[in-house]
LUMKE-823273 format. One record per residue (C-alpha): x, z, y; residue in one letter; residue number from 1. Coordinates in nm, 3 decimals. Layout:
BEGIN
{r {X Z Y} 'A' NUM},
...
//
This chain:
BEGIN
{r {0.000 0.000 0.000} 'X' 1},
{r {0.133 -0.093 0.344} 'X' 2},
{r {0.204 0.202 0.571} 'X' 3},
{r {0.037 0.213 0.910} 'X' 4},
{r {0.188 0.375 1.219} 'X' 5},
{r {-0.034 0.683 1.198} 'X' 6},
{r {0.218 0.894 1.005} 'X' 7},
{r {0.429 0.909 1.321} 'X' 8},
{r {0.173 1.153 1.466} 'X' 9},
{r {0.277 1.420 1.215} 'X' 10},
{r {0.505 1.696 1.351} 'X' 11},
{r {0.874 1.598 1.322} 'X' 12},
{r {0.769 1.281 1.144} 'X' 13},
{r {1.119 1.130 1.164} 'X' 14},
{r {1.343 1.400 1.311} 'X' 15},
{r {1.330 1.710 1.526} 'X' 16},
{r {1.273 1.610 1.888} 'X' 17},
{r {1.018 1.336 1.835} 'X' 18},
{r {1.035 0.965 1.758} 'X' 19},
{r {1.132 0.642 1.929} 'X' 20},
{r {1.056 0.326 1.731} 'X' 21},
{r {1.086 -0.038 1.836} 'X' 22},
{r {0.913 -0.311 1.634} 'X' 23},
{r {0.944 -0.684 1.686} 'X' 24},
{r {0.791 -1.005 1.561} 'X' 25},
{r {1.004 -1.317 1.606} 'X' 26},
{r {1.343 -1.140 1.592} 'X' 27},
{r {1.571 -1.056 1.302} 'X' 28},
{r {1.656 -0.682 1.276} 'X' 29},
{r {2.022 -0.727 1.374} 'X' 30},
{r {1.924 -0.932 1.680} 'X' 31},
{r {1.667 -0.671 1.782} 'X' 32},
{r {1.931 -0.396 1.763} 'X' 33},
{r {2.185 -0.608 1.951} 'X' 34},
{r {1.937 -0.664 2.233} 'X' 35},
{r {1.843 -0.295 2.251} 'X' 36},
{r {2.210 -0.195 2.260} 'X' 37},
{r {2.303 -0.449 2.527} 'X' 38},
{r {2.000 -0.410 2.753} 'X' 39},
{r {1.887 -0.049 2.711} 'X' 40},
{r {2.236 0.105 2.668} 'X' 41},
{r {2.474 -0.134 2.848} 'X' 42},
{r {2.734 0.134 2.923} 'X' 43},
{r {2.772 0.245 2.561} 'X' 44},
{r {2.996 0.116 2.285} 'X' 45},
{r {2.811 -0.010 1.976} 'X' 46},
{r {2.978 0.094 1.649} 'X' 47},
{r {2.824 -0.058 1.333} 'X' 48},
{r {2.782 0.187 1.045} 'X' 49},
{r {2.708 0.131 0.679} 'X' 50},
{r {2.371 0.205 0.518} 'X' 51},
{r {2.273 0.570 0.548} 'X' 52},
{r {1.975 0.800 0.540} 'X' 53},
{r {1.844 0.952 0.860} 'X' 54},
{r {1.957 1.297 0.746} 'X' 55},
{r {2.311 1.175 0.673} 'X' 56},
{r {2.329 1.000 1.008} 'X' 57},
{r {2.224 1.314 1.194} 'X' 58},
{r {2.467 1.538 1.006} 'X' 59},
{r {2.769 1.306 1.002} 'X' 60},
{r {2.751 1.224 1.372} 'X' 61},
{r {2.602 1.548 1.508} 'X' 62},
{r {2.291 1.371 1.632} 'X' 63},
{r {2.055 1.665 1.608} 'X' 64},
{r {1.836 1.688 1.919} 'X' 65},
{r {1.960 2.041 1.992} 'X' 66},
{r {2.331 1.972 1.933} 'X' 67},
{r {2.406 1.866 2.291} 'X' 68},
{r {2.557 1.529 2.199} 'X' 69},
{r {2.486 1.233 2.427} 'X' 70},
{r {2.528 0.970 2.155} 'X' 71},
{r {2.236 0.765 2.023} 'X' 72},
{r {2.205 0.578 1.693} 'X' 73},
{r {1.967 0.314 1.563} 'X' 74},
{r {1.874 0.264 1.196} 'X' 75},
{r {1.703 -0.066 1.136} 'X' 76},
{r {1.528 -0.285 0.883} 'X' 77},
{r {1.242 -0.526 0.822} 'X' 78},
{r {0.903 -0.497 0.652} 'X' 79},
{r {0.578 -0.696 0.656} 'X' 80},
{r {0.727 -0.959 0.886} 'X' 81},
{r {0.833 -0.702 1.145} 'X' 82},
{r {1.185 -0.599 1.242} 'X' 83},
{r {1.215 -0.233 1.334} 'X' 84},
{r {1.471 0.002 1.487} 'X' 85},
{r {1.445 0.383 1.479} 'X' 86},
{r {1.638 0.597 1.728} 'X' 87},
{r {1.831 0.917 1.657} 'X' 88},
{r {2.025 1.154 1.880} 'X' 89},
{r {1.962 1.217 2.246} 'X' 90},
{r {1.748 0.911 2.321} 'X' 91},
{r {1.490 1.112 2.519} 'X' 92},
{r {1.462 0.978 2.872} 'X' 93},
{r {1.720 0.703 2.806} 'X' 94},
{r {1.562 0.449 2.575} 'X' 95},
{r {1.380 0.252 2.841} 'X' 96},
{r {1.322 -0.090 2.691} 'X' 97},
{r {1.338 -0.386 2.933} 'X' 98},
{r {1.076 -0.656 2.882} 'X' 99},
{r {1.363 -0.905 2.855} 'X' 100},
{r {1.425 -0.783 2.499} 'X' 101},
{r {1.126 -1.000 2.400} 'X' 102},
{r {1.261 -1.315 2.565} 'X' 103},
{r {1.252 -1.640 2.370} 'X' 104},
{r {0.897 -1.601 2.242} 'X' 105},
{r {0.926 -1.266 2.062} 'X' 106},
{r {0.672 -0.983 2.059} 'X' 107},
{r {0.827 -0.636 2.101} 'X' 108},
{r {0.648 -0.302 2.070} 'X' 109},
{r {0.784 0.043 2.156} 'X' 110},
{r {0.624 0.374 2.056} 'X' 111},
{r {0.789 0.694 2.169} 'X' 112},
{r {0.713 1.066 2.171} 'X' 113},
{r {0.935 1.338 2.319} 'X' 114},
{r {0.782 1.599 2.092} 'X' 115},
{r {0.996 1.893 2.208} 'X' 116},
{r {0.966 1.823 2.580} 'X' 117},
{r {0.816 2.140 2.725} 'X' 118},
{r {0.621 1.972 3.004} 'X' 119},
{r {0.476 1.828 2.765} 'X' 120},
{r {0.515 1.450 2.784} 'X' 121},
{r {0.252 1.245 2.595} 'X' 122},
{r {0.346 0.973 2.344} 'X' 123},
{r {0.383 0.632 2.503} 'X' 124},
{r {0.320 0.273 2.397} 'X' 125},
{r {0.469 -0.030 2.570} 'X' 126},
{r {0.474 -0.389 2.452} 'X' 127},
{r {0.601 -0.719 2.586} 'X' 128},
{r {0.581 -1.084 2.492} 'X' 129},
{r {0.831 -1.354 2.580} 'X' 130},
{r {0.992 -1.139 2.851} 'X' 131},
{r {0.667 -1.026 3.015} 'X' 132},
{r {0.475 -0.696 2.989} 'X' 133},
{r {0.179 -0.714 2.755} 'X' 134},
{r {0.022 -0.369 2.716} 'X' 135},
{r {0.104 -0.006 2.797} 'X' 136},
{r {-0.065 0.336 2.800} 'X' 137},
{r {-0.010 0.696 2.698} 'X' 138},
{r {-0.140 0.793 2.355} 'X' 139},
{r {-0.289 1.124 2.460} 'X' 140},
{r {-0.512 0.936 2.707} 'X' 141},
{r {-0.442 1.227 2.940} 'X' 142},
{r {-0.522 1.160 3.306} 'X' 143},
{r {-0.289 1.441 3.413} 'X' 144},
{r {-0.004 1.217 3.295} 'X' 145},
{r {-0.124 0.905 3.466} 'X' 146},
{r {-0.367 0.753 3.217} 'X' 147},
{r {-0.583 0.527 3.430} 'X' 148},
{r {-0.682 0.273 3.170} 'X' 149},
{r {-0.468 0.032 2.973} 'X' 150},
{r {-0.214 -0.165 3.178} 'X' 151},
{r {-0.079 -0.514 3.114} 'X' 152},
{r {-0.213 -0.860 3.042} 'X' 153},
{r {-0.586 -0.853 3.136} 'X' 154},
{r {-0.711 -1.005 2.811} 'X' 155},
{r {-0.497 -0.779 2.592} 'X' 156},
{r {-0.571 -0.469 2.800} 'X' 157},
{r {-0.945 -0.538 2.776} 'X' 158},
{r {-0.924 -0.578 2.397} 'X' 159},
{r {-0.734 -0.250 2.355} 'X' 160},
{r {-0.975 -0.074 2.593} 'X' 161},
{r {-1.266 -0.199 2.379} 'X' 162},
{r {-1.092 -0.067 2.065} 'X' 163},
{r {-1.055 0.276 2.227} 'X' 164},
{r {-1.418 0.277 2.342} 'X' 165},
{r {-1.538 0.188 1.992} 'X' 166},
{r {-1.349 0.495 1.865} 'X' 167},
{r {-1.514 0.715 2.131} 'X' 168},
{r {-1.200 0.735 2.347} 'X' 169},
{r {-1.104 0.852 2.595} 'X' 170},
{r {-1.310 1.166 2.544} 'X' 171},
{r {-1.257 1.422 2.826} 'X' 172},
{r {-1.390 1.698 2.603} 'X' 173},
{r {-1.149 1.624 2.319} 'X' 174},
{r {-0.826 1.819 2.371} 'X' 175},
{r {-0.704 1.773 2.014} 'X' 176},
{r {-0.406 1.568 2.115} 'X' 177},
{r {-0.272 1.521 1.763} 'X' 178},
{r {-0.602 1.361 1.656} 'X' 179},
{r {-0.611 1.133 1.963} 'X' 180},
{r {-0.246 1.041 1.908} 'X' 181},
{r {-0.311 0.947 1.545} 'X' 182},
{r {-0.622 0.745 1.629} 'X' 183},
{r {-0.438 0.550 1.898} 'X' 184},
{r {-0.158 0.466 1.653} 'X' 185},
{r {-0.415 0.344 1.399} 'X' 186},
{r {-0.584 0.127 1.662} 'X' 187},
{r {-0.253 -0.023 1.775} 'X' 188},
{r {-0.161 -0.100 1.417} 'X' 189},
{r {-0.484 -0.291 1.362} 'X' 190},
{r {-0.481 -0.466 1.698} 'X' 191},
{r {-0.120 -0.588 1.683} 'X' 192},
{r {-0.057 -0.589 1.308} 'X' 193},
{r {0.201 -0.310 1.325} 'X' 194},
{r {0.333 -0.119 1.026} 'X' 195},
{r {0.633 0.104 0.958} 'X' 196},
{r {0.753 0.185 0.603} 'X' 197},
{r {0.761 0.563 0.581} 'X' 198},
{r {0.966 0.594 0.261} 'X' 199},
{r {1.240 0.361 0.387} 'X' 200},
{r {1.263 0.534 0.725} 'X' 201},
{r {1.239 0.895 0.607} 'X' 202},
{r {1.419 0.886 0.271} 'X' 203},
{r {1.584 0.548 0.227} 'X' 204},
{r {1.922 0.409 0.326} 'X' 205},
{r {1.924 0.165 0.617} 'X' 206},
{r {2.205 0.005 0.818} 'X' 207},
{r {2.282 0.183 1.143} 'X' 208},
{r {2.459 0.136 1.475} 'X' 209},
{r {2.608 0.426 1.672} 'X' 210},
{r {2.586 0.388 2.051} 'X' 211},
{r {2.867 0.604 2.184} 'X' 212},
{r {2.910 0.725 2.539} 'X' 213},
{r {3.220 0.559 2.680} 'X' 214},
//
């Protein structure tokens, strides 16, 4: 059975500190990682690593969220026609993905949640197509963090807004953020055909790139 995105809503679904996942259609995994490294982390040195589990990567390179390191790593792969890259280390506040990563006709999707941010910051979704923004909103649908509808291409934004409305969202009386988060991930998966293989990401070995601070 194909995994959806909804498992990301579980506490510490990938690692302590939250998750940051980029998915792409129309790019090979290595090209996706190369573009992320060059355009989101241009001042870092990219060091290719062999296949490793997420736990090994965190331990071998001290990439635990609370360790104080500034390095970031990306494990990457491909499933169901989608390339994906998963971030580790201190990516919070740094992995801002330029729309140019989707240049050349690609579709790129970024879901991110700073789970241990004490403010707290809601999970975010941003997508682009062929170098232009496509759709963006926060997955808690929380107006206190700037949710004022779905931004982006009018046709796409209207379709996503209709999906949310059909699910009874946003609901000002519903403060169960984990439930809203999970529902939004499910809707995005159906709308854009997004999946992420849980077993491969959580337990499997995947190639990785370490992005070191110069």
